[in-house]
Steps between C-alpha positions, in 0.01 A plus 500: 500500500501872515325719766426775247143539376452515127452862385148437358374350818637790705332752274162321518520492878577877513205570267258284717558711807336841464696797623372615845341845492518720810189431700503837677584836356513759778477789250179368333160622605324278757145489624444656840223251573303749711139398562242751392172458675198651320372814662149493363554830314551446126725806462717408789524133395609606151781707645616220729499269203726737317761433762551155340669680213801557726556115510631513134713821527834581628506695822568834315154454328316453832487873580289585197248228590488596872444862400229413256323277761538768771331760265223257414433422865500863586248571212282208629496646847419848367211351301361332822515840678324672212205266495194616701431276789166394635294783656553551868223374711269774630580633841231439757556853628421693177141564580561662838372848559 
């Protein structure tokens, strides 16, 4: 009896085992998994949601997203400053003579 495996059986065994793919590629984009809590302001929440775009970009693409989000947040804050607030309560000392 021979210890050698017939060639057809060896080839079938090799085909049955799939080639292992690397499970981790350090150069591939990876999600940052940063929690984003809603702020209650639709403009701000939209900008914070835009940060999720960085999860699918290489690190050199993050700068563009961060700058865009920063610009949007700055615009949202400027818009809040431009809105007229409620009128100030009347001062009790206005009618003094």
